[in-house]
N, C-alpha and C positions, 0 to 999 in steps of 0.2 A: 493543348498542353499535354505533355507525356505523363503517363501514370507513374507515380512514385512508389517504390517498393522498399521495404525495410527487411533486413535479415533478422533472425531470431536474436542474435547478439545485440544488434542495434535497438530492437524493441526492449530487450532486457535492460540496456543502459538507460534508455528513455524513461522507462517505468521504475527504474531502480529495483529491479527484481533479478533473481538468479536465472540464468539461461535455462536451467532445467524446469523452472516454474513456468516460463513462457512456453517451452515445448509441451509441457503438460496441458496448458490452456489450449494449445493448438490441437493436441491429440484428443482432448475432451470435447472439442468443437466449440469451446467458449470464445476462442479467437480464430476467426476465419483466416486461412492461409493457403497458399498454393505450393505444392511440392514440385521443385525443379531439381531433378537428379536426386541427390541425397540431402538436399537442403530445402528449408521452407522460406517462402517470401511472403511478407504481409503487406497488402496494399494499404496506402494511406487512409482511404475511406474505411477500411475494416478496422484499422487501429483506432481511428476516431470513434467509430461505432462502439468499439470495445471499452474505451476509456470515457467516452462522453465528452471529450475535450478535443480541440483542434490539435493536430499533430504538427510538429515543427516542420518548416519548409525543407530543411536539410537534415540528414541523419547525423547523429553525434559522432565525434571522432574520439579515439581512445586518449590521446594526449592533449587534453584541453588546457592544461597548465593550471597552476594554482593548487594549493593544498585543500583537501576536502576531508571533513570529518563527519561521521554519521553514527547514530546510535541504533542498535537493534536490541529491544528490551522485551522480555516476557514477564508480565506481572501475574502471579498466581494468587488468587484470593479464595481462601478456604471458607467453608461454612457460610455460604451466601445463598439466599433463597432466590426463586425466580423473580419476585417483585423487585428486590434490591438489585438484581442483575439487570433488569430492564431499566431501572432508574439510573444506575451507574452508566450503562451503555449509552442511553439517550443523552445524558449530560456530557459525556466524553465526546460524542459525535457532534453535539451542538457547539461545544467549545471549539472544535476543529472548523466547523462551518462558519463560525463567527470570528474568523481571523486568527485563531490559534493554530491553524494548520499550515502556516507558511514559515519558512526559515530560510532567508536568503533566496527566495524565489522557488525553493524546493517544497514539494507537497509532503505533508506529514501523512503517513499511512497507518491506519489502525484497524485491527481485526479483533473480534472477540469470539471466544468459544466457551460455551457453558455446558458443563456436564451435570445435569440435574440429579442423576442418581448419586453422584458423589458430592454434590453441592459445591462444585469448584468452578470458578470463572477464571479464564486466562485472557489477558489483554495483551495483544502483540502490537508493539509500537515500533515503527521504522521511520527515521527522519533525522533532521538536523539536531544538533546538541541542545540548542536553546529551546526550541519548541518542544522537544521531547522532555526536557527538564520541567517546563511549565505544565505539560500534560501530566507528568508524574505527580506534581504537586496537587493537581485536581483529583487524581485517582486516590492519592493519600488522604486528602480531606474527605472524600466520599466514603472511603472504607472505614473511617472512624465513626460514621453515623450509625445509629442503631437501625435495625430492620423494621 
């Protein structure tokens, strides 16, 4: 069976990331790729190793049809201590792991960034509208709890 390769654009679409983000992963060495001329190609095995999930058999095409809506949300939580940050982050990640991270087959992506010096937590959520709304309800409930 012939080796399957993906372009940076295809990987970006598969992972629902910006092309520049994927290029950054390649340049940083986090995502293994082969440079062919002025373009990168990512082997299927390398994409699977990067994501920890099987890659689709065929690369996505731009015009798949059907309307798609997605949310990109940054939640900033001020005056939060390290313990509360850990508690909130663990609860959010557990909610995603237990079925809250799927919306029409698409994975909900969440990143957290904590600035201890300023006591600020940012929760970045990317995904379908329904699952993002549900996760925002969880974050809202958690931020109302005392530290």
